N, C-alpha and C positions, 0 to 999 in steps of 0.2 A: 792772491798775493803771496809771494815767498817771504819767508822770515826775512826780517829787515836788518837784525843785528845779532849775530850767532855767537858773538863774545858774551853779550848781556845773557843770551838765553843758556849758555853755558854756566854762567856765573849764578844765574837764577836756579839753575839744577843743583849746583853745589851747595847752595844756601838751603835748599830743601833736604838734600842730602844730609847736611849737618843738623838742621832741625829734627830730623827723624830718629835721630838717637835720644834726644829728649822725648819724642814722641812714644817710641818704642820702650825706652828705658823707663819711663815713668809708669808704663803699665805693670810694672812689677808692683807699684802700691806699698812697698815696704822698704826700708833700708836700716832696719833696727838691728839687724844680726850680720855676723858675716857671710851665712848663708845668701842673705837677700843681696848683699854687695857683691859676691861671687855669681849671682844670677844675672845682675844688672850688667854686670862685665860681660858675661856671655852673650847677652841681649845685644849690646853694644856690639860684639863681633860679628854676631850673626846678620845683624842689620847691616853692617858694612859689606860683609862678604856677599850678602844676596844683591845688594846694589851694583857691586862690582861684576858679580855673575849676571845681572841682566844687562849691563853695558857691553861686557865682553860677547854675550851671545847675539846683542842685536849687531854689534859690531862684525863678527864673524859672518853671520847670515847676510846681512847686506852686501858683505864683500862677495860673497859667493852668488846671490842672486843679482846684483847689479854692478858687479865688476868694481866696484869701489864703496870704500865705507859712507855712510849716510850718517853725519853728525846727528841730525835731528833725531834720527832713529835710535842713536848711540844714547842721547839723553833721555829720551823716553823710555829706552831699554833699563836705566839707571833707575828711573822713578817706578817703572814695572818691576823690577826686583824688590825695591821698598815696599810697594804695596804687597805684594806676593808672600812675604816675609812676616808681615804685620801682624795676621791672624795667630801666628804661634812664633815668636821670635825667640823663645827660650830652649824647647826640647830638641831643635834640630841639631847634628854637628857641624861644625864649620862647612864640611864638604857638602852636606845635605842642605843647607842654607844657599849655598853658591848655587847648587844645581836647582832648587827653588826659584831663586832669582833667575837663573839663566832660561828657564821655560817662560818666566815672564816676559824676558827680553824677546824670545822667539814669537811669543803670543802678538806683542806689539807689531813687530814686523810684517807678519801677516794679516793683522786686524785692520791696519790702518789704510792700506789700500782695498781692502773688501768693503770698508765703510764708503769710501770714495767711489767704488763701482757702485754701491747701492746708493749714491746722490743723498748721502746723510753727512750734514757739514758739521764737520768736528775737526775746528782748525788746529787745535794743539794736542789733538790724540788722547782726549781725556777719557773717552768712552772704553778704549783698549787698555790704557793703564789702569783706571780706577774700577770700570765694572768688570770687564773680562779677567784682568789679573787679580781682582778682586775675589771673584768668584773661584779661581785657581787657587789662590792662596789661602782659601777657606777649605777648599777640598784638600789642598797638600797636607793640613794639620792631621789628616787621617794616616800619613805616611811617618809621622814622628811623635805623636803623642798617643799612646795607648789607650788612654781615657775617653778619647772623641770616637764618635759613631758617625756612620754616613748619615742617618737620619739626622742626628744631632747638628750636623753641617749643613745639609741640604734644606732642612726645613727652615731655618732663619734666613737663608739666602732667599728663598720664596717669600717669605713674610715681608722683609725688608724690601724687595722687589715689588711687592703688589702695593705696599703702602706707599712708596715712593712713586710709583706710577699713578696711583690713584689721587694722592693729595697733589702732586704736579699737575695732573691733568686737570684738575678742578682750579687751582691756582691759576694756570694759564687761560682756562676759560673766561674765569672773572675778569683777568687783566684785559683780555681781548674784548670783552664787553664794555668795559668801563673807560679803558684808556688806549685801546689798539696795541698789538704787539708787533707791527711792522710799519716801517718809515715809507714814505713814498719813494717812486722811482727815482727821482731828481736826486734825493739824499743818499739814496744807493750809491748813485754813480758817483756825487761829489765826495761822499764819506760823511760820517756824522761829526768829525771833528768841525768840518766847514758848515754843517747844517746847525748844529747844537752851540758851539762855540765860536765859528767865525774865522778860522784860523786853521791852517795846513798843518798836520802832524809830520806829514814826509812832503815837503815841498817839491823834493827832486823826482818824486814818483808820478808819472803821468799813467793813467790808466788806457789801455787801447782799446 
């Protein structure tokens, strides 16, 4: 099913974009000195630059690949830029932050159709944005923070990845055994809004 309301999707992206200032800005964990306040300002600027870079990168690439801009990719490109800069929002320059975000936007444009070809159901592009760009952003710390090491960035990626996979696998196995994790075919066709709530969320939409 294609996106039903691109206006609301755009609004949601801007709300996330705004929230990211608090998310990254609060990572300074201090505001007691002029230096801390200056660093928070730099984090704000880099966060915004990376988001803009991700949106622009996705915009340009979809124009090149598809001969027209794809708004859904542009929105995910902005989120990709935000994710990419989150590992280290302080040390990059504005240009560096923009470039880090732009690469994140490019990753999303290539990764979304790749997952489609692999038959992996990721409706909102969360895997490219949060997983792929999260890995990219963690590695990108090496380019701007002299205290970072390759092992120091790669090892936590592997640890978090293994932990998440194992715990998620166990949880889903338990859920499958206890209550099941898939509805029947009829509910898939009619939609969970009708099966669970007895009403249509999109009454004008008729599946073919």
